[in-house]
C-alpha positions as a Markdown table, in Angstrom:
| # | Residue | x | y | z |
|---|---|---|---|---|
| 1 | Met | 42.5 | 62.0 | 95.5 |
| 2 | Lys | 41.3 | 65.5 | 96.5 |
| 3 | Ala | 37.7 | 64.4 | 95.9 |
| 4 | Gln | 38.2 | 61.4 | 98.2 |
| 5 | Ile | 39.7 | 63.6 | 100.9 |
| 6 | Arg | 36.9 | 66.0 | 100.6 |
| 7 | Phe | 34.3 | 63.2 | 100.8 |
| 8 | Leu | 36.0 | 61.7 | 103.9 |
| 9 | Ser | 36.1 | 65.2 | 105.5 |
| 10 | Val | 32.3 | 65.6 | 104.9 |
| 11 | Ala | 31.6 | 62.1 | 106.1 |
| 12 | Val | 33.6 | 62.5 | 109.3 |
| 13 | Ala | 31.9 | 65.9 | 110.0 |
| 14 | Thr | 28.5 | 64.4 | 109.4 |
| 15 | Leu | 29.2 | 61.5 | 111.8 |
| 16 | Met | 30.5 | 63.9 | 114.4 |
| 17 | Ala | 27.4 | 66.1 | 114.1 |
| 18 | Ala | 25.1 | 63.0 | 114.4 |
| 19 | Ser | 26.9 | 61.8 | 117.5 |
| 20 | Leu | 26.6 | 65.2 | 119.1 |
| 21 | Leu | 22.8 | 65.2 | 118.5 |
| 22 | Ala | 22.4 | 61.7 | 120.0 |
| 23 | Asp | 22.1 | 61.9 | 123.8 |
| 24 | Asp | 20.3 | 60.0 | 126.6 |
| 25 | Phe | 17.1 | 62.0 | 126.0 |
| 26 | Thr | 16.7 | 61.2 | 122.3 |
| 27 | Asp | 18.0 | 57.6 | 122.9 |
| 28 | Asn | 15.2 | 57.0 | 125.4 |
| 29 | Leu | 12.6 | 58.5 | 123.1 |
| 30 | Glu | 13.7 | 56.1 | 120.4 |
| 31 | Thr | 13.7 | 53.2 | 122.9 |
| 32 | Ala | 10.1 | 54.2 | 123.9 |
| 33 | Lys | 9.0 | 54.4 | 120.3 |
| 34 | Ser | 10.5 | 50.9 | 119.5 |
| 35 | Ala | 9.1 | 49.4 | 122.7 |
| 36 | Tyr | 5.7 | 50.8 | 121.9 |
| 37 | Ala | 5.8 | 49.5 | 118.3 |
| 38 | Ala | 6.7 | 46.0 | 119.7 |
| 39 | Gly | 3.8 | 46.1 | 122.2 |
| 40 | Lys | 6.2 | 46.4 | 125.2 |
| 41 | Tyr | 4.2 | 49.1 | 127.0 |
| 42 | Ser | 5.9 | 48.9 | 130.4 |
| 43 | Glu | 9.3 | 49.3 | 128.7 |
| 44 | Ala | 7.9 | 52.3 | 126.7 |
| 45 | Ile | 6.6 | 53.9 | 129.8 |
| 46 | Gln | 9.9 | 53.5 | 131.6 |
| 47 | Ala | 11.8 | 55.0 | 128.7 |
| 48 | Leu | 9.4 | 58.0 | 128.5 |
| 49 | Asp | 9.6 | 58.5 | 132.3 |
| 50 | Tyr | 13.4 | 58.5 | 132.1 |
| 51 | Ala | 13.4 | 60.9 | 129.2 |
| 52 | Ser | 11.0 | 63.2 | 131.0 |
| 53 | Gln | 13.2 | 63.2 | 134.1 |
| 54 | Leu | 16.3 | 64.0 | 131.9 |
| 55 | Leu | 14.4 | 67.0 | 130.5 |
| 56 | Arg | 13.4 | 68.2 | 133.9 |
| 57 | Gln | 17.1 | 68.0 | 135.0 |
| 58 | Lys | 18.1 | 70.0 | 131.9 |
| 59 | Lys | 15.5 | 72.7 | 132.7 |
| 60 | Gly | 16.7 | 72.8 | 136.3 |
| 61 | Glu | 20.2 | 73.4 | 135.2 |
| 62 | Ala | 19.0 | 76.3 | 133.0 |
| 63 | Val | 17.1 | 77.8 | 135.9 |
| 64 | Ala | 20.2 | 77.4 | 138.2 |
| 65 | Lys | 22.2 | 79.6 | 135.7 |
| 66 | Leu | 19.7 | 82.4 | 136.4 |
| 67 | Leu | 20.4 | 82.5 | 140.1 |
| 68 | Pro | 22.3 | 85.8 | 140.7 |
| 69 | Pro | 25.8 | 86.1 | 142.0 |
| 70 | Ala | 26.3 | 87.4 | 145.6 |
| 71 | Pro | 25.6 | 91.1 | 146.2 |
| 72 | Ser | 28.4 | 93.2 | 147.6 |
| 73 | Gly | 29.4 | 92.0 | 151.1 |
| 74 | Trp | 27.8 | 88.5 | 150.6 |
| 75 | Lys | 29.2 | 85.1 | 149.6 |
| 76 | Ala | 27.3 | 82.7 | 147.4 |
| 77 | Glu | 27.4 | 79.0 | 147.5 |
| 78 | Glu | 27.2 | 76.9 | 144.3 |
| 79 | Ala | 23.7 | 76.9 | 142.7 |
| 80 | Glu | 21.9 | 73.6 | 143.0 |
| 81 | Ser | 19.3 | 72.4 | 140.5 |
| 82 | Glu | 16.5 | 70.0 | 141.5 |
| 83 | Ala | 14.0 | 68.1 | 139.4 |
| 84 | Ala | 11.4 | 65.9 | 141.0 |
| 85 | Ser | 9.7 | 63.2 | 139.0 |
| 86 | Ala | 6.2 | 63.7 | 137.9 |
| 87 | Ala | 5.0 | 61.1 | 140.4 |
| 88 | Phe | 6.7 | 63.0 | 143.2 |
| 89 | Met | 5.5 | 66.6 | 143.9 |
| 90 | Gly | 4.0 | 66.9 | 140.4 |
| 91 | Gly | 7.3 | 67.1 | 138.7 |
| 92 | Ile | 8.7 | 70.3 | 140.3 |
| 93 | Val | 11.7 | 71.7 | 138.5 |
| 94 | Gly | 13.9 | 74.3 | 140.3 |
| 95 | Ala | 17.1 | 75.6 | 141.6 |
| 96 | Lys | 18.4 | 77.2 | 144.7 |
| 97 | Arg | 21.4 | 79.1 | 146.0 |
| 98 | Glu | 22.4 | 80.1 | 149.5 |
| 99 | Tyr | 24.2 | 83.3 | 150.4 |
| 100 | Ser | 25.9 | 84.3 | 153.7 |
| 101 | Arg | 27.9 | 87.1 | 155.1 |
| 102 | Glu | 30.6 | 87.2 | 157.7 |
| 103 | Ser | 28.8 | 89.6 | 159.9 |
| 104 | Gly | 25.9 | 87.3 | 160.1 |
| 105 | Gly | 22.9 | 86.7 | 157.9 |
| 106 | Arg | 21.7 | 84.0 | 155.5 |
| 107 | Val | 19.6 | 84.2 | 152.4 |
| 108 | Thr | 18.3 | 81.5 | 150.2 |
| 109 | Ile | 16.9 | 82.1 | 146.7 |
| 110 | Gln | 14.8 | 79.3 | 145.3 |
| 111 | Ile | 13.1 | 79.3 | 141.9 |
| 112 | Gln | 10.6 | 76.6 | 141.1 |
| 113 | Ser | 8.4 | 75.8 | 138.1 |
| 114 | Asp | 5.5 | 73.4 | 137.9 |
| 115 | Ser | 5.1 | 73.9 | 141.7 |
| 116 | Pro | 1.7 | 73.0 | 143.3 |
| 117 | Leu | 2.1 | 76.2 | 145.3 |
| 118 | Leu | 1.7 | 78.4 | 142.2 |
| 119 | Gln | -2.0 | 78.2 | 142.0 |
| 120 | Ser | -2.7 | 79.0 | 145.7 |
| 121 | Leu | -0.2 | 81.9 | 145.6 |
| 122 | Ser | -1.7 | 83.2 | 142.4 |
| 123 | Met | -5.0 | 83.5 | 144.2 |
| 124 | Ala | -3.4 | 85.3 | 147.1 |
| 125 | Phe | -1.6 | 87.7 | 144.7 |
| 126 | Ser | -4.9 | 88.6 | 143.0 |
| 127 | Asn | -6.6 | 89.2 | 146.4 |
| 128 | Pro | -4.6 | 91.7 | 148.5 |
| 129 | Ile | -6.8 | 91.2 | 151.5 |
| 130 | Met | -6.0 | 87.5 | 151.5 |
| 131 | Leu | -2.3 | 88.3 | 151.2 |
| 132 | Ser | -2.3 | 90.9 | 153.9 |
| 133 | Ser | -3.8 | 88.4 | 156.4 |
| 134 | Thr | -0.5 | 86.5 | 156.2 |
| 135 | Gly | 1.4 | 89.7 | 157.1 |
| 136 | Ala | 2.8 | 90.2 | 153.6 |
| 137 | Lys | 2.7 | 93.5 | 151.7 |
| 138 | Leu | 2.4 | 93.7 | 147.9 |
| 139 | Glu | 5.2 | 95.7 | 146.3 |
| 140 | Thr | 6.6 | 96.1 | 142.8 |
| 141 | Ile | 10.3 | 95.4 | 142.6 |
| 142 | Lys | 12.1 | 95.7 | 139.2 |
| 143 | Gly | 8.7 | 95.7 | 137.6 |
| 144 | Gln | 7.7 | 92.4 | 139.3 |
| 145 | Arg | 4.8 | 92.2 | 141.7 |
| 146 | Cys | 6.2 | 90.7 | 145.0 |
| 147 | Ala | 4.8 | 89.7 | 148.4 |
| 148 | Val | 7.2 | 91.0 | 151.0 |
| 149 | Thr | 7.2 | 89.8 | 154.7 |
| 150 | His | 9.7 | 91.0 | 157.2 |
| 151 | Lys | 9.7 | 90.7 | 161.0 |
| 152 | Ala | 12.1 | 93.4 | 162.3 |
| 153 | Ala | 12.1 | 91.9 | 165.8 |
| 154 | Asp | 13.7 | 88.6 | 164.7 |
| 155 | Lys | 15.4 | 90.0 | 161.6 |
| 156 | Ser | 13.8 | 87.4 | 159.3 |
| 157 | Gly | 11.5 | 87.5 | 156.3 |
| 158 | Asp | 10.8 | 86.4 | 152.8 |
| 159 | Ile | 9.8 | 87.7 | 149.4 |
| 160 | Lys | 7.7 | 85.7 | 146.9 |
| 161 | Ala | 7.1 | 86.5 | 143.3 |
| 162 | Ile | 5.2 | 84.7 | 140.5 |
| 163 | Val | 7.0 | 85.2 | 137.2 |
| 164 | Asp | 5.0 | 84.6 | 134.0 |
| 165 | Asn | 2.5 | 82.4 | 135.9 |
| 166 | Arg | 5.1 | 79.6 | 135.6 |
| 167 | Tyr | 7.8 | 80.3 | 138.1 |
| 168 | Leu | 7.7 | 80.8 | 141.9 |
| 169 | Val | 10.7 | 82.9 | 143.1 |
| 170 | Gln | 11.1 | 82.7 | 146.9 |
| 171 | Ile | 13.8 | 84.6 | 148.8 |
| 172 | Asp | 14.1 | 83.6 | 152.5 |
| 173 | Gly | 16.4 | 85.4 | 154.9 |
| 174 | Ser | 17.4 | 85.2 | 158.6 |
| 175 | Glu | 19.5 | 87.8 | 160.4 |
| 176 | Val | 18.7 | 90.2 | 157.6 |
| 177 | Ser | 17.1 | 93.6 | 157.3 |
| 178 | Arg | 14.2 | 94.3 | 155.0 |
| 179 | Glu | 16.6 | 96.2 | 152.7 |
| 180 | Asp | 18.8 | 93.1 | 152.5 |
| 181 | Leu | 15.9 | 91.0 | 151.3 |
| 182 | Val | 14.9 | 93.7 | 148.7 |
| 183 | Ser | 18.5 | 93.9 | 147.5 |
| 184 | Phe | 18.4 | 90.2 | 146.6 |
| 185 | Ala | 15.0 | 90.6 | 144.8 |
| 186 | Lys | 16.5 | 93.5 | 142.8 |
| 187 | Val | 19.4 | 91.4 | 141.4 |
| 188 | Ile | 17.1 | 88.6 | 139.9 |
| 189 | Asp | 16.6 | 88.9 | 136.1 |
| 190 | Tyr | 12.9 | 88.4 | 135.9 |
| 191 | Glu | 12.8 | 89.0 | 132.1 |
| 192 | Lys | 15.3 | 86.2 | 131.4 |
| 193 | Leu | 13.4 | 83.9 | 133.8 |
| 194 | Ala | 10.1 | 84.6 | 131.9 |
| 195 | Ala | 11.8 | 83.9 | 128.6 |
| 196 | Leu | 12.9 | 80.5 | 129.8 |
| 197 | Lys | 10.2 | 78.2 | 128.4 |
């Protein structure tokens, strides 16, 4: 009797573990594999595209978790993840969060991977003359090279950083000081972002 109970316990645990591993992503991979083997190529493509989109969404959610909480005196909205399909905008994966304060001022932090802007910005970052023609100044913030632009007259600006040649971090602000923008750049964990593969 004890052996049967032990066997049933192991069987139930195994079934529960198997059901936890099965998800839409792996189900669609299996569907694609079966459709391919049956010569149903359109069905296989659709299943792979769907699985790919699910994976982008999962990565977007992981990126959203890295958006920082509001600095002192600011209020943060919920982080939003975004994942465009490969056919649209090259499959950009990202997240953004908006921040505001009662005395005025808005800041948006957006993190994107697989962005078409990465290549052109990488060239600008490697050529300070090209970057300065846009009004930006290169600075190192928390060990990360950043392009900082701020217009004191209209209290607006942005900071851009390329992390690990894979992520574009953009901080846009209105009704903010330069110090406000830099304070947001300082609360981003660039090391954790670089570790997210």
